[in-house]
N, C-alpha and C positions, 0 to 999 in steps of 0.2 A: 522596554528596550528589546526584549526577545521578540515581542509582537512585530515591531517594525523590521527587525532583521529577517525574520522568517518571511514576512510579507514581501520584502524586497528581494531576497535571494534564495530562501529555502535551503540554505547551506548549513547543515547541522554543525559542521566544524566551526564556522564563523560564529554562530550563535553561542556555542559552548565556550569558545575562547573569550568572547566579549563578556559573557555573563561571569565567567570565572574571574576575569580581571576586576569587574565591578563588585562582586560579592564574595570573592575568595573561594567559591565552589560552584559547580555546575548545578543547574536546576533540574528537576525530574524531566521536564520537557526537552531540554537541550541534551540531557543524557540519553533519552529515548531517541531523539533525532540522530544522534551519533551512531545508533545501531541500525539506521534505515538508510535508504538512498533515494535520490531524486531522479525522476525521468521526465523528459520534456519540460523542464523548468517549473512544473506545477504539480506533478504527481509524485507523492512520496509512497514508497513501498517498504513495509517493514513488518516486524513481529508485533504481537499484542502489546499495545501500550499499557504500562502499569497504571493503576488507579490514580496515583498522585500526578502523573503526567497528564492524564485526561482532564484533571481539574485545572490545568493551565491552558488548555485549548481555548481559543476564542474565535469568534466568527471571522475576524480579519486574518488570522494566521492560517488556519485550516478550516475551510467552510463546510466541507463534506468528509465524512468518514464512511468507508464501505468495508464491512467486516465479513470475511469468508469463513469464520470458524463455524463448526457444526453447532446445532442447537444444544446437544449434551455438553459440549465444551463450554459454551456460554453459561449454562446453568451451573457449572462447577467453578466459575471464576471467583465467586465471593463478593462481587460488586456488580452494580447495574450500569454498564457502560452507556447504554441508551439514555438513561436518566441523567448521567453526568454530562453527556454531550448536549442533551436537550437544555439543561440548565445553562450551558455555556453558549447556547445559540448556534450550535453546530448541527448540520443536517446529518442524520444517521440512517444507514441502510444495512440490513443484514441479508446476505445471500449465502446461506449455509452450504458448505461443501465439505465432504469427508464423512466417514462412517457410513450411515445409511443415506446420506444426502449426496447423491452422485453428481459428477460433472455432467453437464448436459447442454444442448443448444438453448434450452429454456433458461438456464442459469445465465448464459451469456447474453440472452435477450434482456433479462432483468438488469444485468450489469450495464448494458448499453443504455437502458432507460435511466439508470442512476447517473451515468456519466453525462448524458444529454441534459438532465435536470441540473447538474452542477455547472454546466457551461464552462466558463474560463476560470472558475474559482480554483483555489488550491485544494487538492484532494488527498486524503490518506487512504491507502488500500492496505489492509492487514489481515492476517490470520494468526495462527500461533507463532509460526516462524517467518512468515513472509513468502514461502514457496507457493502456496496455493494462490495467493494474491498476485504473484509475479506471473504465474501461468495463465490466470484469467486475463490479466492486462495484455499479455502477449497474444492470446487468442483474439481479444478484442481488436488489437492493432491489425491483425490479419483480416478478420471478417468485416470490420467497420471502418478501417482506415487504409486498407489496400496494401499493407506491407507484406512482404514475403515472410514465410516462417523464420528464415534465417535473420532477416532484418528485425523482426519482432523479438526474437530471442536474444539478439545482440543488445537490444535496449534494456533487457532485464538481466543481463549477464552478471551484475553484482549480486544477484540472489544465489549464485552458485550452480544454477541449472543450465548454464550455457557457457562453453560447450557442454552438451548433455553429458551426464555421468557415463553413459555408454561410450560416447565418443572419447572421453578422457581415458577410459579403461582400454579401449581398442587402439588409441593413439591415432585415430583417423576420423575425419568428418563423415557424418552420415547424411544421406539425402532424404529429405522429407518432402513428399508431394501432397498437395491439397487438391482434392477433386472439387470441381464446381458443383454447387448444389442447386 
């Protein structure tokens, strides 16, 4: 039931409510999706999924997972996310950002390649909290989909990074310009 709900709507609240009705409690996957948000009807952005939620992923629900956690973060997780997703038939990509793994145009190019490979499938983007994933998606929308920085950041506003914390503190919007490369 969760598989069809996610595939049809990707609405975490709906999946959680239906599952709770049928089974008296939410599943690890629906609990996880409740901490995430959906962009453009097929992109889910959120924090690190717990091991038990990964075991519920199936190819029809979420076909691709792109992980932005740094390599040291992944080594300290205590489970092999790549192996769990591989066993579920889910395509997995790791594009480490954070610590010694910097944000760079090359990382954005890797992300674009993963997004292009995923086509129109449902995609989960995550890091530890979802912030790096949201910023990568926003940058991708600007560079590869032609959105303005404000339009892109508005799409990822549920992550809490737009309006930007500096804008929130100053009580005024900031202007961000992007130079053509």
